[in-house]
PADRENKE-82907 format. One line per 4 residues: number of its first residue (from 1); their letters; for each residue x, y, z of N, C-alpha, C, CB. Coordinates in Angstrom, 1 decimal. Last residue first. Glycine has a CB too. Example, Ala and Ser with C-alpha at 12.3 -4.5 7.8 and 13.67 -1.06 7.14 Angstrom:
2
2	SA	12.8:-2.2:7.1:13.7:-1.1:7.1:12.9:0.0:7.9:14.1:-0.6:5.7  13.2:-5.7:7.8:12.3:-4.5:7.8:13.2:-3.3:7.8:11.3:-4.5:9.0 $
end
This chain:
60
60	EVVP	77.3:336.7:93.3:76.9:337.5:94.6:76.4:338.8:94.4:78.0:337.6:95.6  76.1:334.2:91.0:76.6:335.1:91.1:76.1:336.6:92.5:76.6:335.3:89.7  76.4:331.0:90.1:75.4:331.6:91.6:76.7:332.7:91.4:75.1:330.3:93.7  75.9:329.7:86.8:76.8:329.9:88.3:76.1:331.0:89.1:78.5:330.4:88.1 $
56	LTRT	72.3:328.0:86.0:73.9:329.1:85.5:74.7:329.5:86.9:73.3:331.1:84.7  70.4:327.3:84.1:71.1:326.6:85.2:72.4:327.1:85.0:71.0:324.9:85.1  67.7:329.3:83.1:69.0:328.9:82.9:69.2:328.1:83.8:69.9:329.9:82.8  64.4:329.9:81.8:64.9:329.4:82.9:66.5:328.8:82.4:63.8:328.3:83.4 $
52	EKAM	62.9:333.0:80.0:63.6:331.9:80.1:64.2:330.9:81.4:64.4:332.4:79.6  61.3:335.6:78.3:62.1:335.3:79.4:62.4:333.4:79.7:61.3:336.2:80.6  63.3:336.9:75.2:61.6:336.6:75.5:62.0:335.6:77.2:60.6:335.3:73.8  62.8:340.2:72.9:63.6:339.0:73.8:62.3:338.3:74.8:65.1:340.0:75.1 $
48	DSQC	63.0:341.4:69.9:62.5:340.9:70.8:63.2:339.8:71.7:61.5:340.6:70.4  66.7:342.4:68.4:65.0:341.4:68.4:64.5:341.6:70.0:65.2:339.2:68.1  68.8:343.8:69.0:67.8:344.7:69.0:66.2:344.1:68.8:68.1:345.7:67.8  71.3:342.4:69.1:70.5:342.5:67.2:69.7:343.3:67.4:69.6:341.1:66.3 $
44	LPCK	72.5:342.9:71.5:73.4:342.5:70.3:72.6:342.8:68.6:73.8:340.6:70.6  70.6:343.3:73.2:71.7:344.2:73.0:72.7:344.0:71.9:72.4:344.1:74.2  67.4:343.3:72.6:68.5:342.4:72.5:69.6:343.3:72.3:68.4:341.3:71.4  65.5:345.1:75.1:65.6:344.3:73.6:67.0:343.7:73.8:65.5:345.4:72.1 $
40	PEKE	62.9:344.1:78.2:64.3:344.7:77.4:64.3:344.3:75.7:65.9:343.8:78.3  61.1:344.9:79.8:61.1:344.0:78.4:62.3:344.6:77.6:59.7:344.0:77.4  61.5:346.5:81.6:60.7:345.7:81.8:60.5:344.2:81.0:59.7:346.5:81.7  65.0:347.0:82.0:64.1:347.1:81.7:63.0:346.1:81.7:64.3:347.5:81.0 $
36	FSFA	67.4:346.0:83.3:67.2:347.6:83.6:65.9:347.9:83.0:68.5:348.6:82.9  68.9:343.7:83.9:68.0:344.1:83.4:67.6:345.0:83.6:67.4:343.7:83.4  70.1:341.8:85.9:70.4:342.4:85.3:70.0:343.5:84.2:70.7:341.8:85.2  68.1:339.5:86.7:68.3:340.5:87.7:69.2:341.5:86.6:69.1:339.9:89.3 $
32	DRMW	68.1:338.3:84.2:66.8:338.7:84.5:67.4:340.4:85.6:65.8:336.9:85.6  71.2:338.0:82.3:70.5:337.3:83.6:69.2:338.8:83.5:71.9:337.1:85.5  70.5:337.8:78.5:71.1:338.2:80.0:69.9:337.8:81.0:71.4:339.9:80.1  71.6:336.9:75.4:70.8:336.6:76.5:71.6:337.6:77.6:70.8:334.7:76.9 $
28	GPCD	72.4:335.7:72.1:72.3:336.9:73.0:71.1:336.7:74.0:72.0:338.2:72.1  72.5:334.8:69.4:72.9:333.9:70.9:72.6:334.9:72.1:74.9:333.3:71.1  70.8:334.9:66.9:71.0:335.5:67.7:71.9:334.7:68.9:69.8:335.9:68.0  69.2:333.6:64.6:70.7:333.5:64.5:71.4:334.6:65.7:71.1:334.0:62.8 $
24	ESTC	67.0:333.5:66.1:67.2:332.1:65.8:68.6:332.4:65.3:66.0:331.4:64.6  65.8:336.2:68.0:66.2:335.8:66.7:66.9:334.2:67.1:67.2:337.0:65.9  65.0:336.4:70.8:64.4:335.5:69.8:64.4:335.3:68.2:63.5:335.7:70.0  67.5:336.3:73.8:67.1:336.8:71.9:66.0:336.1:71.2:68.4:336.3:70.7 $
20	AWVV	66.2:335.6:76.8:67.0:335.4:75.6:66.7:335.9:74.2:67.0:334.1:75.5  66.4:336.8:80.3:66.1:337.1:78.7:66.7:336.4:77.8:66.4:338.3:78.3  65.8:333.9:82.8:66.8:334.9:82.1:66.2:335.6:80.5:68.4:334.0:81.7  66.4:332.8:85.8:65.5:333.8:85.2:66.2:334.8:84.6:64.5:334.3:86.1 $
16	TEEE	68.4:330.0:87.2:68.1:331.5:87.1:66.9:331.7:85.8:69.7:332.4:86.7  69.0:327.5:88.9:68.2:327.9:88.1:67.5:329.6:88.1:67.3:326.7:88.3  72.5:327.5:90.1:71.2:327.7:90.5:70.1:328.0:89.0:71.4:329.1:91.5  75.8:326.2:91.2:74.6:326.7:89.9:73.5:326.7:90.5:74.5:325.7:88.6 $
12	PIPE	79.4:326.7:92.9:78.0:326.2:92.5:76.9:327.0:91.4:77.2:326.0:93.7  82.1:325.0:90.8:81.3:326.2:91.1:79.7:325.7:91.6:81.2:327.3:89.7  83.9:322.4:92.5:82.7:323.1:91.9:81.8:324.1:91.9:82.1:322.5:91.7  87.4:323.5:93.3:86.1:322.8:94.1:84.9:323.4:92.7:85.8:323.8:96.3 $
8	RNNK	90.1:321.7:91.5:89.2:323.2:92.0:87.9:323.0:92.6:88.7:324.2:90.9  91.7:320.0:90.7:91.6:319.9:92.0:90.4:321.2:92.7:93.2:320.1:92.5  91.9:320.3:88.1:91.1:319.4:88.5:90.5:319.2:89.9:91.7:318.6:88.1  93.9:321.7:87.5:93.0:322.4:87.2:91.6:321.5:87.4:93.2:323.0:85.9 $
4	NFAM	96.6:321.8:89.7:96.5:321.5:88.6:94.3:321.7:88.9:97.6:319.9:88.1  100.0:322.1:91.8:98.3:322.5:91.5:97.7:322.3:90.4:97.9:323.8:91.7  101.2:320.2:94.4:101.3:320.5:92.9:99.6:320.8:92.7:102.1:319.1:91.7  103.9:320.3:96.9:102.0:320.3:96.6:101.8:321.1:95.3:101.0:321.1:97.9 $
end
């Protein structure tokens, strides 16, 4: 039996609320469920973050 990367089952995805960095130069973001603060600062550049929705793999 041959194994290759094309035989994998698709990873389930869902619409997920995230915090995204508001700085244009920073790619920082985090899932809302993983944030401990009501309005977090970016962990990479300390800028403000804004809520948005992204389609991401499901995390259990």
